[in-house]
C-alpha positions as CSV (number, residue, x, y, z in Angstrom):
1,X,-114.2,-179.7,119.5
2,X,-115.0,-178.6,115.9
3,X,-118.4,-177.0,115.1
4,X,-119.4,-177.0,111.4
5,X,-122.3,-174.6,110.4
6,X,-122.9,-175.0,106.6
7,X,-125.5,-174.7,103.9
8,X,-127.3,-172.2,101.8
9,X,-129.5,-170.9,104.6
10,X,-129.2,-167.6,106.5
11,X,-127.7,-167.7,110.0
12,X,-124.4,-169.5,109.8
13,X,-122.3,-166.4,110.8
14,X,-125.0,-165.3,113.3
15,X,-124.8,-168.7,115.0
16,X,-121.0,-168.6,115.1
17,X,-121.0,-165.0,116.5
18,X,-123.5,-166.1,119.1
19,X,-121.1,-168.8,120.3
20,X,-118.4,-166.2,120.3
21,X,-120.5,-164.0,122.6
22,X,-121.2,-166.9,124.9
23,X,-117.4,-167.7,125.2
24,X,-116.6,-164.0,125.8
25,X,-119.3,-163.8,128.4
26,X,-117.4,-166.6,130.2
27,X,-114.3,-164.4,130.1
28,X,-112.5,-166.6,127.6
29,X,-110.7,-165.2,124.6
30,X,-112.1,-165.5,121.1
31,X,-110.3,-165.1,117.8
32,X,-112.5,-164.4,114.7
33,X,-111.2,-164.6,111.1
34,X,-113.7,-163.9,108.3
35,X,-113.1,-165.1,104.8
36,X,-114.8,-163.7,101.6
37,X,-116.2,-160.8,103.6
38,X,-115.6,-157.1,104.0
39,X,-115.4,-155.2,107.3
40,X,-118.9,-153.7,107.3
41,X,-121.1,-156.0,109.4
42,X,-123.2,-155.3,112.5
43,X,-121.7,-158.4,114.3
44,X,-118.2,-156.9,113.9
45,X,-119.2,-153.5,115.3
46,X,-120.7,-155.2,118.4
47,X,-118.0,-157.7,118.9
48,X,-115.1,-155.2,118.6
49,X,-116.4,-153.6,121.8
50,X,-115.5,-156.7,123.8
51,X,-112.0,-157.0,125.2
52,X,-112.1,-160.8,125.0
53,X,-112.7,-160.8,121.2
54,X,-109.9,-160.4,118.7
55,X,-111.3,-159.6,115.2
56,X,-108.7,-160.0,112.4
57,X,-108.7,-157.1,110.0
58,X,-110.6,-157.3,106.8
59,X,-110.6,-155.2,103.6
60,X,-113.3,-152.6,103.4
61,X,-115.0,-154.5,100.6
62,X,-114.4,-157.8,98.9
63,X,-115.4,-158.7,95.4
64,X,-117.2,-161.9,94.5
65,X,-114.8,-164.5,93.2
66,X,-116.3,-164.4,89.7
67,X,-115.6,-160.7,89.6
68,X,-111.8,-161.1,90.3
69,X,-109.2,-161.0,87.6
70,X,-106.5,-163.8,87.7
71,X,-104.1,-161.5,89.6
72,X,-106.8,-160.3,92.0
73,X,-107.7,-164.0,92.7
74,X,-104.1,-164.8,93.5
75,X,-103.8,-161.8,95.8
76,X,-107.0,-162.8,97.6
77,X,-105.8,-166.4,97.9
78,X,-102.6,-165.2,99.5
79,X,-104.6,-163.0,101.9
80,X,-106.8,-165.9,102.8
81,X,-103.7,-168.1,103.6
82,X,-102.2,-165.4,105.7
83,X,-105.5,-164.9,107.5
84,X,-105.7,-168.6,108.4
85,X,-102.1,-168.6,109.5
86,X,-102.5,-165.5,111.7
87,X,-105.7,-166.7,113.3
88,X,-104.3,-170.1,114.1
89,X,-101.3,-168.5,115.8
90,X,-103.4,-166.2,117.9
91,X,-105.6,-169.1,118.9
92,X,-102.6,-170.8,120.5
93,X,-102.8,-168.4,123.4
94,X,-103.8,-170.1,126.7
95,X,-106.5,-167.4,127.1
96,X,-108.2,-168.3,123.9
97,X,-111.3,-170.5,124.2
98,X,-112.7,-170.3,120.7
99,X,-111.5,-169.8,117.1
100,X,-114.1,-168.8,114.6
101,X,-113.3,-169.3,110.9
102,X,-116.3,-167.7,109.2
103,X,-116.9,-168.7,105.5
104,X,-113.8,-170.8,105.5
105,X,-115.6,-173.7,103.9
106,X,-116.5,-171.5,101.0
107,X,-113.0,-170.1,100.7
108,X,-111.7,-173.7,100.4
109,X,-114.5,-174.7,98.0
110,X,-113.7,-171.8,95.7
111,X,-110.0,-172.5,95.6
112,X,-108.9,-169.4,97.6
113,X,-107.5,-171.6,100.4
114,X,-105.9,-175.0,100.1
115,X,-107.9,-177.5,102.1
116,X,-104.7,-179.0,103.3
117,X,-103.8,-175.8,105.1
118,X,-107.1,-175.8,107.0
119,X,-106.8,-179.5,107.8
120,X,-103.4,-178.9,109.3
121,X,-104.8,-176.2,111.6
122,X,-107.6,-178.5,112.6
123,X,-105.2,-181.4,113.4
124,X,-103.0,-179.2,115.5
125,X,-105.6,-177.0,117.3
126,X,-106.0,-177.1,121.0
127,X,-109.0,-174.8,121.0
128,X,-112.7,-175.1,120.2
129,X,-113.3,-174.1,116.6
130,X,-116.2,-173.0,114.5
131,X,-116.1,-173.4,110.7
132,X,-118.9,-171.8,108.6
133,X,-119.7,-171.6,104.9
134,X,-121.1,-173.5,102.0
135,X,-119.9,-176.8,100.4
136,X,-117.7,-178.2,103.1
137,X,-115.2,-180.8,102.0
138,X,-116.0,-184.3,103.2
139,X,-112.8,-184.2,105.3
140,X,-114.3,-181.3,107.3
141,X,-117.5,-183.2,107.9
142,X,-115.4,-186.2,109.1
143,X,-113.5,-184.1,111.6
144,X,-116.5,-182.1,112.9
145,X,-118.0,-182.9,116.3
146,X,-121.0,-180.7,115.8
147,X,-122.6,-180.4,112.3
148,X,-125.5,-178.1,111.7
149,X,-127.1,-177.7,108.2
150,X,-128.7,-174.3,107.4
151,X,-131.2,-174.8,104.6
152,X,-132.9,-172.0,102.8
153,X,-136.6,-172.6,102.3
154,X,-137.4,-168.9,101.6
155,X,-135.5,-165.7,101.5
156,X,-136.6,-162.1,100.5
157,X,-133.5,-161.9,98.2
158,X,-135.3,-164.4,95.9
159,X,-138.0,-161.8,95.4
160,X,-135.5,-159.0,94.6
161,X,-135.2,-157.5,98.1
162,X,-131.6,-156.6,98.7
163,X,-129.6,-157.3,101.9
164,X,-130.8,-155.1,104.8
165,X,-128.7,-153.3,107.3
166,X,-129.0,-155.0,110.7
167,X,-130.6,-158.1,109.3
168,X,-128.2,-159.5,106.7
169,X,-125.2,-157.4,107.6
C-alpha cells in the first residue's frame, strides 16, 4: 500500500521514520531515500545502526532550489532521478518490506524529478511505500491508500527561532 504524508506541518519525516522503525523491528528490510535533504539528521544517525535499514547516501549539504544556478539545478535533478531509480531497485529485494521516499512530493513539485518517473515506480512496486513532502500531485493522492495531512498551526521558526538539533534535524 502507499502512504502519503504531506503538508506544511512538522512531522512528516518523523512519521515516515517511525514506520521504518516499526518495519525494522519486525525484521523486515527498509530502504530510505531522502530528497532535498543533506545527510545531517538525527533520524539517519539512529537508523544507520539498524542492519535492516538501507539509507541511500546523501550530499553533506543541499542548497534550497531557489539558491541553485541552472547547471546546479540540472545536476540536482539528475541526482534525484538516480536516487529514485536506485531506491526502487533495492526495494525489489524479497527481504524489503518498506520503501520510504522522503520529500519526494516536494522534489516533483519543484521540477527536480518528473512525476512520470515516480508514478512508474508506484505502478510497478511490490512493497509498502511512504511518500512525504509538500504539494503532492493529484495523481499521488489518487494512488495513495493512506493520506495524512500535516498542517502547521504554530511553529517557533515563525518567531525567528532557528531549527534545533534533535528536534528539527
